[in-house]
N, C-alpha and C positions, 0 to 999 in steps of 0.2 A: 683562584689566584693564590699563588704561594707567597710566603713572606717576602721573598726577594723580588717578586713582581709588583709589590705595592709601591705606588709613587712616593717619592721622597717629599717630605714637607718643605714648602718654600713660601716665600713672601708673595702675596697675590699681586698679579700684574694689573692692578686697578689704576685709574687715573690719579695723578698727584693729589688733587683736592680730596678725593675719597680716601686715599691712603693717609692723608694728613689727619682725617677725622676718625681713622680706625682706632677703636678703643678697647675692643674685646681682648682679654688676655689670651695668650697661646694655650693650647691644650697641654696638660702636664705630660712630660716625656720622661722616659727612663734615663737617668743621668749617664752620660757617656764616661767610659774609663778615663782617668787623667791622661792628658797628652794625646787623646784620640781626635779631639776637635781642633782643626787648624786655627780656629779663632781663639783658642786658648793662648796663642802666641801674640795676639794683638794687644796693644796697649789700651787700657781703659781710661780714657780722659774724662774726668767727671767734673761737673760744676759749670755754670753758664759762662763765667769769665774764661776758664780754661778752654772750653769748647769754642767760644767765640774767637779766641786768639788762634786756635787751630784752623778754623774755617777761613779766617782772614789771611793767615800766613801760608797754609799748605793744605787746602781742601782735598787734594788728590790722595792724601794719606788716609782719609776717613773711609772705612769700608762699610760700617753699619752705624746707625744712629738710633738711640732709644731715649724716650722721654716720658714723663708722667703727665697727668691731666693738667696740673697747675702750670706747666711749662709749654703747653700746646701753642699758645700765641707767640711766646718769645722765640720759639725755634722755627717759625714759619719760613724764614729765608733759608735756613739750613735744610729743611725738607725740600724746598724747591731746588736747592743745589744738588741734593742727593738724587732727586728725580731726574735732573738733567744728566747726571752721570750714570743713571740706571742702577743705582745702588739702594739697598733696602733701608727703610726707616720705619719705626712703628711706635705707637703709644702703648705703654705697658703699665701694669700696676706697680705700686711702690715695692711690694715684696719681690717682684721679679727684677726690678731695677737694682735693688740691693744685691741680689745674686750676681747680676751682670757686673756691677761695679766692684763687688767684693767688700762693700762697706755701706753703712747707713748714711754716710756723709757724701752722698752722690749729687746733691744739689738739684735733683729733678731731671738731669739730662746727662747722658753718657755717650761718648763717641768711641767706638771700637776702631782703632787706627793702627796703621803700620807703625811699629816703633821706630824712633829715630836711631840712627847708627852713630855711636860715639866714635869719632875719628881719632887716629893716633896723632899725638902732638908732633908738629913739624917745626924745627928751629928756624928754617928759612921763612916760613909763614909768620912766625912770631916777630921776626925782624921787620917784616912789612907792617905788622901792627904797630911796632915801636916807631917806625918812620911816620906813621899816621897819628902818633901821640895817643894811642889807645891803651889805657891801663888794662891790666888783667888781674883776676883773682884766682888763687890756687888753693885747692882743698887737699889736705894731707890726712887721710884716714878718717874723714868725717863720715861716721857710719850711719847716722840717723837720716833717712830720706826726707823727713819733715824739715830738718835743718837745711839740707841741700835745696829743697824746694823754696824755703823762705829766703835763702841767699840768692837764688835765681830771680825771685820776685823783686828783691831789692836792686839787683843789677839792672833788670829791665826798667824799673821805675826811674832810675837815675841815668839810663841810657848807656850803660856799659855793656859791651858786646861779648866778652870772652871769659869763659870759665874753664879752668884746667883742673882735672881731678886725678889723683894718684891711681896707680894700678894695684895698690894694696888690696888684698882680699876683703878687708874690712871697710873699704871705701864704698859709700852708697852710690848707686847709679841712677839712671833715669826711670825710676819705678813709677807705678800708678800713683802711689802716695806722694812722691816728689812732684809730679805733675799737678795733682790736686791742690797741694799747699802753695805751689808757685802761682796758681790762678792765672795761667797764661804766660807767665814770665819766661818759662823755658822755651816758648816758641820764638822769643826775641833774643835768646842767648845762644851762642855757639859753644858747644861743650867738646873738649878734647881730653883724651886719656894720656897721661904721662907715665912712661916707664923710667925707672931709675931716677926718681924725683930729685934727690940731692945733686946728682950730676947735671940734670937738666937745668936746675936753678943756677948752678955755677956758670953754665953756658949762657943763660939768659942775662947774666950780669954785664955782659958786653954791651947790651943795648937797653936793659931795664934796670931800674933801681929795685932790688929785691929786698923786701921788708917782711920779716916774720913776726907774728904776734907771740908774746910770752908774758909770763908773770914772774919769771926768774931772772936774776942777774941784772945787768945794766940794760935799760930800755928807755926809749924816748917817746914823747908824744908825737903822733903822726902829723898833726897840724903844725908842729914846730920844726919839722924837718927843713933844712936849708933847701933852696931851690936847686934843681938838678935838671939838665937838659933831657935826661932819660925819663920816660914815663914810669909809673910805679907798678910793680908786680907785688901784690899783697898775698902773703901765704898764711892760711888759717889752719889750725891743727885740730886733732881729735878732741871730742867733747870731754873726755875724762883726763887725758894726759897732755893735751896741747900738742905742740910740734915735737917730733922726735929730736934727740940731740943731734943726730946726723943731718936732719933737714934744717934745723935752726943754724947749725954751723955753716950751711951753704948759703944762708942769707947774709947780706952785707950790713944790715941794720936790724935791730930788734925794736919793736914798737909796743906800746902799752896804753891802755885807757885807764887813766887815774880815777879811782873811785873814793868813796868815803871810808873804806876799810871795814865796813860792817859785814859784807859777804866777800868770799874769796874771789869770785869771778863772775862774768856774764856768760849766758848761753852763747854758743858760737855764732848763731844766727843774729843775735842782738849785737855782738861784737862786730860782725860783718856789716850790719846796717849802719852803725856809727862810723866805722872807718870808710865804708864806701861813700857815705855822704861827704866825708872830709876829702876823699879822693875827687869826687865830682866838683866840690867847691873850688878845688885848685884849677879846675878847667870850667869856668863859667859857661862857656858855649855848650859844653856837654849837657849840663842840666837843662838847657833851654831847647835841646833838640826835641822834635816831635817824633813819636813812634812811626814806623813805616805805615804808609797809607793802606787802608783796608782794601781788599779786593772787591771791587764792585761798589756802586753808589749806595746800595742798601745796607752796607756794613762799614761805613766810615765812622771813625772815632776811636776812642781808646778801648783796651780790652775789657774795661769794666762796664761799658755801655751795652744795653740790650740791642740786638739787631732790630732795625726798623722793618716793620711788616711791609711786604710787597703788595 
């Protein structure tokens, strides 16, 4: 038998129950050259909360599932879902899970999933959001994916649906790190990429009240803004420099969080959490909304709950 005749390694076609109990690590393999494995392009969604939200919202995206010994019981429903879809899942050692996730902060479970496509912003669609009184949050050059993930988590917690991100090269996108920090929040938020952000903000002002955060010049407290029939579009800037002068000039009002003056500013994700809470408070019904129902009786509940064993 020549090398080319050897059978390719594959996941065993064993019954679901047996596969769920499969615990032996895979044989060591020669690392493939970067980019040669099609699964390199899959998003690695790590942590029980994030994986739970993914299975609740869009299980079709999950291509492979990996978990360690301590998470075996918690992921039972996920394994059943993978078996139903005839997709591989397996128990692996922690060292291998670290390699798959690309981090030691994997939480014991990793779903290799088709990445979400960030759609281009559409002004007509935003007009429909405004007609439904849906506020939006806009990120201008927020480069740390941990901050993006934390902001998405806050949006999901308070029931806000829409996040716009600039097309600046320094703007963070939907990376594995952003998904991990969001702890499932990105599955409940629709993300759109905006080109020519200052121009888009000026256009939004027709049906949104566009407010930009700043530490410079005249700014007001968000909670003290006069009532306006338009919903709010909150624009948050880069971690180091805040909003660019061009972006800030496209906003119709500048807002600030007043502090004690002992430190200059808050982290952008902390700023977002405070202001998003204030935005939600202006719409009491929004904070009372329940997250979308989980798919199937065995996974009802919030993204933080463990799936019930079948």
